[in-house]
C-alpha positions in Angstrom: 0.0 0.0 0.0 1.4 3.4 -1.0 0.1 6.3 1.0 0.9 9.8 -0.3 0.0 12.6 2.1 0.9 14.6 5.2 2.6 12.1 7.5 1.2 13.9 10.6 -2.3 13.4 9.3 -1.9 9.6 8.9 -4.1 8.2 11.6 -3.6 4.5 12.3 -2.6 4.5 15.9 -1.3 1.1 17.1 -1.5 -0.3 13.6 2.2 -1.0 12.6 4.7 -3.6 13.7 7.5 -1.2 12.4 7.9 2.4 11.3 11.0 3.4 9.4 12.3 7.0 9.6 15.5 6.9 7.6 17.0 10.3 6.9 13.6 11.8 7.5 13.3 13.2 11.0 16.3 15.5 10.5 14.4 17.4 7.8 12.4 19.2 10.5 13.3 21.9 13.0 13.6 20.4 16.5 10.0 21.0 17.7 8.5 19.5 14.6 11.1 16.6 14.7 9.9 15.8 18.2 6.3 16.0 17.1 6.9 13.7 14.2 8.8 11.2 16.4 5.9 11.2 18.9 3.5 10.6 16.0 5.5 7.7 14.6 5.6 6.1 18.1 1.8 6.4 18.3 1.5 4.4 15.0 3.3 1.4 16.5 1.6 -1.6 18.0 2.9 -2.7 21.4 6.3 -4.2 21.0 6.5 -2.5 17.6 9.9 -1.1 16.4 10.9 2.3 15.3 13.9 2.1 12.9 16.0 5.2 12.3 19.1 5.5 10.0 20.6 9.0 10.1 23.5 11.2 10.6 25.0 10.5 14.0 24.9 13.2 16.7 28.6 14.1 17.5 29.9 12.1 20.4 33.2 11.4 22.2 35.9 13.8 23.2 36.1 17.3 21.9 38.3 16.5 18.9 36.0 13.6 17.8 32.9 15.9 18.2 34.6 18.7 16.2 35.7 16.3 13.4 32.3 14.7 13.2 30.5 18.1 13.1 32.9 19.5 10.4 32.5 16.4 8.3 28.7 16.3 8.5 28.3 20.0 8.0 30.7 20.1 5.0 28.9 17.2 3.3 25.5 18.7 4.0 26.6 22.1 2.6 27.8 20.5 -0.7 24.5 18.5 -1.0 22.6 21.7 -0.2 24.4 23.5 -3.0 23.2 20.9 -5.4 19.6 21.2 -4.1 19.6 17.7 -2.7 19.0 18.5 1.0 18.0 21.3 3.2 20.3 22.6 5.8 19.1 21.0 9.0 20.0 20.2 12.6 21.7 17.0 13.8 19.6 15.4 16.6 20.3 12.8 19.2 16.9 11.1 18.9 17.5 8.9 22.0 16.9 12.0 24.2 13.3 12.1 23.0 12.4 8.5 23.4 11.1 8.8 26.9 8.6 11.4 26.0 7.5 9.3 23.0 7.0 6.2 25.0 9.9 4.4 23.4 12.9 2.6 24.7 16.2 2.1 23.0 16.9 -1.5 21.8 20.2 -0.9 20.0 22.2 1.5 18.1 25.1 1.0 15.7 27.6 3.7 14.6 29.4 3.8 11.3 32.6 5.6 10.5 33.5 6.9 7.0 35.8 4.2 5.5 36.0 2.7 8.9 38.1 5.6 10.2 37.5 8.7 12.4 34.4 9.5 14.4 31.1 7.9 14.0 29.1 9.9 11.4 26.1 7.7 10.7 24.1 5.5 12.9 21.2 3.1 12.9 18.8 3.1 15.9 16.2 0.6 16.9 13.6 1.7 19.5 10.7 -0.3 20.8 7.2 0.6 22.1 7.0 -1.5 25.2 3.9 -3.5 26.2 1.9 -1.9 28.9 
């Protein structure tokens, strides 16, 4: 089934086993990102999974955070120049899981060519049973 429309107007609460938000939530300013994350969580059945693949929030020591931020922002700028992305924030989605009724299951970080700081990550969250 292909549904084309405003994601926030999609109203099937508790309907899905999984909701995928790959490189999607970062398109919003932070308040709308949180709103969309909350909405995605409401669409999940109990024990349903929210899957996120996105740019990783900078972590580690100061040098690692600076390198990660410089790499991400440089790449984003070049893609923006080509009209491929909007300039957007980099969010640590885990900090919003509690208010969305989600719990972290796992997260995996990826480095560019296996070197340097983590710049991309996959996150699996779960909507626990009541």
